[in-house]
C-alpha positions in Angstrom: 280.9 61.6 -125.4 282.0 64.8 -123.8 279.2 64.7 -121.3 279.8 61.1 -120.4 283.5 61.9 -119.7 282.5 65.0 -117.8 280.0 63.1 -115.7 282.6 60.4 -115.0 285.2 63.0 -114.0 282.7 64.8 -111.7 281.7 61.4 -110.1 285.4 60.6 -109.5 285.9 64.1 -107.9 282.8 63.6 -105.7 284.0 60.1 -104.6 287.5 61.6 -103.8 285.9 64.4 -101.8 283.6 61.9 -100.1 286.6 59.8 -99.1 288.4 62.8 -97.8 285.4 63.8 -95.7 285.0 60.3 -94.3 288.7 60.4 -93.3 288.2 63.8 -91.6 285.2 62.5 -89.8 287.2 59.5 -88.5 290.0 61.8 -87.4 287.6 64.1 -85.6 285.8 61.2 -84.0 289.1 59.7 -82.8 290.1 63.0 -81.4 286.7 63.4 -79.6 287.1 59.9 -78.1 290.6 60.7 -76.9 289.4 63.9 -75.3 286.4 62.1 -73.6 288.9 59.5 -72.2 291.2 62.3 -71.0 288.3 64.1 -69.4 287.1 60.9 -67.7 290.7 60.4 -66.3 290.7 64.0 -65.0 287.3 63.4 -63.3 288.6 60.2 -61.7 291.7 62.0 -60.6 289.7 64.8 -59.0 287.5 62.3 -57.2 290.7 60.5 -56.0 292.1 63.8 -54.8 288.9 64.6 -52.9 289.1 61.2 -51.3 292.7 61.7 -50.3 291.9 65.2 -48.9 289.1 63.6 -46.8 291.5 61.0 -45.6 294.2 63.6 -44.7 291.6 65.6 -42.7 290.5 62.5 -40.8 294.2 61.5 -40.2 294.9 65.0 -38.9 292.0 64.9 -36.5 293.1 61.5 -35.3 296.7 62.7 -34.8 295.4 65.7 -32.7 293.4 63.3 -30.6 296.4 61.0 -30.1 298.6 64.0 -29.2 296.0 65.1 -26.7 295.8 61.5 -25.3 299.6 61.4 -25.1 299.7 64.6 -23.2 297.1 63.3 -20.7 299.0 60.0 -20.3 302.3 61.9 -19.7 300.5 64.0 -17.1 299.1 60.9 -15.4 302.5 59.2 -15.4 304.1 62.3 -13.9 301.4 62.6 -11.3 301.8 58.9 -10.4 305.6 59.3 -10.2 305.1 62.2 -7.9 302.8 60.2 -5.7 305.4 57.4 -5.3 308.7 59.4 -5.3 307.7 62.9 -4.3 308.9 66.0 -6.2 312.5 66.0 -7.2 313.0 69.4 -5.6 311.1 72.0 -3.6 310.6 74.3 -6.6 308.8 71.5 -8.5 306.4 70.6 -5.7 302.7 71.1 -6.3 300.8 73.2 -3.8 297.7 71.0 -4.2 297.5 67.3 -3.5 299.4 65.3 -6.1 296.2 63.2 -6.8 294.7 65.8 -9.1 292.3 64.5 -11.6 293.6 64.4 -15.2 290.8 66.6 -16.4 291.4 69.3 -13.8 294.1 71.9 -14.1 297.2 71.5 -11.9 297.8 74.6 -9.9 301.4 75.7 -9.6 302.9 77.7 -6.7 304.2 81.2 -7.3 307.7 79.9 -6.4 307.4 77.0 -8.9 306.3 79.4 -11.7 309.1 81.8 -10.7 311.7 79.0 -10.9 310.4 78.0 -14.3 310.5 81.6 -15.5 314.1 82.0 -14.3 315.0 78.8 -16.1 313.3 79.9 -19.3 315.1 83.2 -19.3 318.4 81.4 -18.6 317.8 79.1 -21.6 317.0 82.1 -23.8 313.3 81.7 -24.2 312.4 85.3 -23.6 313.0 88.3 -21.3 310.5 87.4 -18.6 310.0 89.1 -15.3 310.2 86.2 -12.8 307.2 87.2 -10.8 305.6 83.9 -10.2 302.6 84.8 -12.4 301.8 82.8 -15.5 301.0 85.7 -18.0 301.1 85.9 -21.8 304.9 86.3 -22.0 305.5 83.3 -19.8 303.0 81.3 -21.9 304.8 82.3 -25.1 308.2 81.3 -23.6 306.8 77.9 -22.4 305.3 77.3 -25.9 308.7 78.0 -27.5 310.4 75.7 -25.0 307.8 72.9 -25.6 308.2 73.3 -29.4 312.0 73.1 -29.1 311.8 70.0 -26.9 309.2 68.2 -29.1 306.5 68.4 -26.4 302.8 69.1 -27.0 302.6 72.8 -27.3 300.2 73.9 -24.5 301.8 77.1 -23.0 301.2 75.6 -19.6 303.6 74.4 -17.0 302.3 70.8 -17.0 304.2 67.9 -15.6 305.9 67.0 -18.9 307.1 70.6 -19.4 308.3 70.9 -15.9 310.1 67.5 -16.2 311.8 68.7 -19.4 312.8 71.9 -17.7 314.3 69.9 -14.8 316.1 67.6 -17.2 317.5 70.5 -19.2 318.7 72.2 -16.0 320.3 68.9 -14.9 322.1 68.5 -18.2 323.5 72.0 -18.0 324.7 71.5 -14.4 326.7 68.3 -15.3 
């Protein structure tokens, strides 16, 4: 009888241990499934992030193209205005014909550059020597002025920049 009770007790212990092991397996399996889902979500989020980064890059390129197009249109509008109305003052006159192609560079007279340099110095955009030469210091001053006025930053004395300089001068005179 002792052996029958002993065997029954061992069987009960084994069943209890078996039940505990099954419960641990279920817990581990549930945790594994949760981690797999979390990993899948991270993978999808990474793919979404990559997609967003590609879209941002494409949008940035498009914005740069639009900014360039806007600068070209502004230049064309200014050239057309000059054709119909003439320059607003002698210092802003172009030495070349006003019908310059949009793709070619507009040449500025030494006097025009000197006047712009003097205005830039007066407005606090550098300590330039007003020599009528468009050197590195002048380009930096023009860039700072363009940035401050919300213009495309070119460092060149294009029509839009010259018009903004004239407007700024006129606003100070009034």
